[in-house]
Legacy VTK file of the C-alpha trace (Angstrom):
# vtk DataFile Version 3.0
C-alpha trace
ASCII
DATASET POLYDATA
POINTS 253 float
15.049 -14.854 -25.166
17.735 -13.110 -23.135
15.142 -10.686 -21.781
12.935 -13.547 -20.618
15.864 -15.310 -18.979
16.912 -12.105 -17.251
13.382 -11.584 -15.939
13.216 -15.189 -14.753
16.478 -14.864 -12.829
15.311 -11.566 -11.328
12.077 -13.177 -10.094
14.034 -16.144 -8.749
16.303 -13.789 -6.840
13.298 -11.995 -5.350
11.793 -15.298 -4.238
15.067 -16.387 -2.611
15.314 -13.118 -0.677
11.693 -13.335 0.430
12.200 -16.948 1.534
15.241 -15.986 3.557
13.408 -13.109 5.251
10.414 -15.354 5.960
12.591 -18.060 7.528
14.336 -15.459 9.661
10.970 -14.212 10.907
9.757 -17.761 11.517
12.629 -18.563 13.873
13.264 -15.168 15.446
9.808 -13.658 16.056
6.769 -14.637 18.073
4.309 -16.519 15.901
1.003 -14.840 15.043
-1.248 -17.823 15.740
-4.442 -15.783 15.502
-3.517 -14.554 12.028
-2.491 -18.064 11.009
-5.909 -19.420 12.021
-7.713 -16.626 10.159
-5.732 -17.279 6.989
-6.318 -21.031 7.271
-10.042 -20.334 7.467
-10.025 -18.034 4.423
-7.788 -20.301 2.345
-8.942 -23.746 3.485
-12.621 -23.460 4.332
-13.238 -20.906 1.599
-11.797 -23.228 -1.049
-13.504 -26.399 0.159
-16.588 -26.124 -2.053
-14.849 -25.477 -5.360
-12.248 -28.186 -4.698
-14.849 -30.818 -3.807
-17.226 -30.056 -6.687
-14.358 -30.233 -9.163
-13.073 -33.486 -7.653
-16.465 -35.218 -7.686
-17.149 -34.490 -11.339
-13.554 -35.257 -12.298
-13.916 -38.691 -10.722
-17.213 -39.263 -12.516
-15.859 -38.209 -15.908
-12.709 -40.259 -15.400
-14.749 -43.355 -14.556
-16.990 -42.834 -17.562
-14.118 -42.365 -20.007
-12.180 -45.268 -18.512
-15.197 -47.512 -18.867
-15.463 -46.815 -22.606
-11.823 -47.775 -23.083
-11.806 -50.788 -20.768
-15.058 -52.314 -22.052
-13.386 -52.921 -25.413
-10.755 -54.970 -23.582
-13.215 -56.698 -21.294
-11.574 -55.073 -18.296
-14.283 -52.706 -17.080
-13.940 -54.165 -13.561
-10.603 -52.347 -13.277
-12.258 -48.923 -13.351
-11.738 -48.541 -9.607
-7.989 -49.108 -9.962
-7.628 -46.510 -12.703
-9.794 -43.871 -11.036
-8.290 -44.178 -7.567
-4.658 -44.200 -8.691
-5.133 -41.356 -11.171
-6.845 -39.143 -8.620
-4.581 -39.886 -5.654
-1.290 -39.625 -7.529
-1.984 -36.851 -10.044
-5.409 -35.338 -10.611
-6.226 -34.703 -6.954
-3.075 -32.733 -6.087
-2.742 -30.944 -9.432
-6.366 -29.898 -9.944
-6.739 -28.808 -6.338
-3.560 -26.756 -6.525
-4.569 -25.137 -9.812
-8.040 -24.186 -8.590
-6.978 -23.051 -5.138
-3.937 -21.334 -6.601
-6.121 -19.318 -8.950
-8.554 -18.358 -6.218
-6.174 -17.866 -3.298
-3.144 -16.641 -5.223
-5.103 -13.897 -6.949
-6.694 -12.859 -3.658
-3.392 -12.665 -1.777
-1.717 -10.692 -4.545
-4.600 -8.236 -4.808
-4.732 -7.779 -1.044
-1.007 -7.187 -0.558
-0.794 -5.155 -3.769
-3.528 -2.818 -2.590
-1.703 -2.366 0.693
1.501 -1.624 -1.217
0.075 1.105 -3.474
-1.790 2.734 -0.560
1.506 2.808 1.387
0.206 0.646 4.211
3.334 -1.497 4.024
5.495 1.597 4.432
3.395 2.603 7.432
3.955 -0.792 9.016
7.703 -0.445 8.552
7.572 3.058 10.045
5.944 1.540 13.157
8.752 -1.070 13.392
6.477 -3.877 12.180
7.910 -6.307 9.648
5.359 -6.857 6.828
6.945 -10.224 6.017
6.312 -11.452 9.555
2.837 -9.930 9.804
1.506 -10.575 6.293
3.639 -13.006 4.279
4.434 -15.703 6.852
0.799 -16.381 7.924
-0.351 -16.696 4.306
2.461 -19.031 3.255
1.986 -21.175 6.363
-1.768 -21.326 5.709
-1.138 -22.480 2.124
1.304 -25.114 3.368
-1.234 -26.440 5.875
-4.496 -26.124 3.964
-3.711 -27.260 0.428
-2.542 -30.762 1.487
-5.697 -31.140 3.593
-7.854 -29.936 0.706
-6.074 -32.404 -1.567
-6.865 -35.328 0.736
-10.537 -34.342 0.967
-10.819 -33.683 -2.774
-9.174 -37.011 -3.615
-11.665 -38.830 -1.395
-14.551 -36.996 -3.045
-13.190 -37.803 -6.505
-13.025 -41.512 -5.677
-16.593 -41.358 -4.342
-17.667 -39.669 -7.581
-16.146 -42.539 -9.533
-17.887 -45.006 -7.209
-21.258 -43.347 -7.788
-20.959 -43.402 -11.568
-19.614 -46.954 -11.610
-22.554 -48.164 -9.546
-25.194 -46.276 -11.544
-23.888 -46.506 -15.108
-21.664 -49.595 -15.123
-23.543 -51.735 -12.568
-20.356 -52.346 -10.601
-20.996 -53.349 -7.010
-19.916 -50.691 -4.536
-18.222 -53.187 -2.208
-16.224 -54.586 -5.123
-15.223 -51.040 -6.174
-13.953 -50.213 -2.688
-12.134 -53.546 -2.410
-10.383 -52.973 -5.751
-9.474 -49.430 -4.711
-7.963 -50.582 -1.402
-6.032 -53.298 -3.220
-4.692 -50.954 -5.890
-3.698 -47.976 -3.725
-0.481 -48.338 -1.745
1.142 -46.137 0.875
3.617 -44.817 -1.682
0.784 -43.537 -3.850
-0.671 -41.550 -0.955
2.756 -40.230 0.030
3.371 -39.069 -3.544
0.064 -37.222 -3.825
0.275 -35.666 -0.372
3.934 -34.716 -0.791
3.264 -32.938 -4.070
0.486 -30.894 -2.482
2.874 -29.613 0.195
5.232 -28.258 -2.458
2.324 -26.842 -4.458
1.032 -25.007 -1.395
4.423 -23.434 -0.795
4.785 -22.362 -4.422
1.346 -20.740 -4.462
1.889 -18.856 -1.218
5.359 -17.520 -1.933
4.619 -16.509 -5.543
1.411 -14.692 -4.572
3.045 -12.852 -1.679
6.111 -11.892 -3.705
4.029 -10.424 -6.540
1.781 -8.590 -4.112
4.676 -7.055 -2.168
6.262 -5.736 -5.378
3.250 -4.151 -7.078
3.918 -0.830 -8.817
1.803 1.524 -10.886
-1.453 1.851 -8.979
-4.622 -0.137 -9.690
-3.355 -1.188 -13.116
-0.295 -2.690 -11.441
-2.487 -4.681 -9.058
-4.423 -6.183 -11.962
-1.232 -7.034 -13.818
0.334 -8.622 -10.726
-2.812 -10.667 -10.067
-2.802 -12.052 -13.598
0.907 -12.772 -13.380
0.392 -14.673 -10.126
-2.249 -16.972 -11.606
-0.169 -17.671 -14.718
3.126 -18.144 -12.878
1.621 -20.339 -10.150
-0.175 -22.539 -12.707
2.950 -23.027 -14.823
5.054 -23.692 -11.719
2.600 -26.335 -10.504
2.505 -28.146 -13.843
6.277 -28.041 -14.396
7.137 -29.001 -10.818
4.639 -31.881 -10.972
6.849 -33.625 -13.522
10.014 -33.262 -11.439
8.246 -34.167 -8.191
6.855 -37.302 -9.821
10.386 -38.277 -10.857
11.640 -37.457 -7.335
9.062 -39.600 -5.553
9.605 -42.414 -8.055
13.252 -42.570 -6.967
12.078 -43.514 -3.471
9.472 -45.980 -4.686
6.497 -43.662 -4.060
LINES 1 254
253 0 1 2 3 4 5 6 7 8 9 10 11 12 13 14 15 16 17 18 19 20 21 22 23 24 25 26 27 28 29 30 31 32 33 34 35 36 37 38 39 40 41 42 43 44 45 46 47 48 49 50 51 52 53 54 55 56 57 58 59 60 61 62 63 64 65 66 67 68 69 70 71 72 73 74 75 76 77 78 79 80 81 82 83 84 85 86 87 88 89 90 91 92 93 94 95 96 97 98 99 100 101 102 103 104 105 106 107 108 109 110 111 112 113 114 115 116 117 118 119 120 121 122 123 124 125 126 127 128 129 130 131 132 133 134 135 136 137 138 139 140 141 142 143 144 145 146 147 148 149 150 151 152 153 154 155 156 157 158 159 160 161 162 163 164 165 166 167 168 169 170 171 172 173 174 175 176 177 178 179 180 181 182 183 184 185 186 187 188 189 190 191 192 193 194 195 196 197 198 199 200 201 202 203 204 205 206 207 208 209 210 211 212 213 214 215 216 217 218 219 220 221 222 223 224 225 226 227 228 229 230 231 232 233 234 235 236 237 238 239 240 241 242 243 244 245 246 247 248 249 250 251 252
């Protein structure tokens, strides 16, 4: 237990130092807009398909399961309320972050880890180039920008998936479904879901970059760091989701 706590505090200290260095670079160096755009393309556009497919079928399954439960109560017309609120507040942000975190986090860690063991990071420092400014900052910024956008798109696709199944299987009119969804969803619900995705994007980016920058032991170390990134990012997303939900609830969101 003490060993695990010591390791956790060590990782936390590394993340704090990396955050401080990244903030210093953000405010004191010229921004690498070209690199930011490239990373946004790789992270955002590259993850669009998997996020949307997952969201569509999640919405369909959620509508189907909700219908079975609500039919017994004679409340099957409230399927739209349940699907839209569940996806916007929880399933959209969390599932998108988990999927994108697994894909993007592993890729970032492997990329930076390979550069670390081949001494490319040392070469950059020898040429007076800060790896945090050149490599870490663009990837964290791209995660901060892209994951909220992906969450919005995936949430919309999930609601459309629920609409499709409700119309085909439950014979619920599409106009009624949309009207119920617009009546059920409030601004606070959208703020909660979008706000969570911003935090999730930051967690994924900083954890992946930190593990990649600290790889040791050759190719085996890269594989270990990649696995650790996926596990740590997933646990962080799920644990932080609880506290973020409590936080947004305090402000009525």
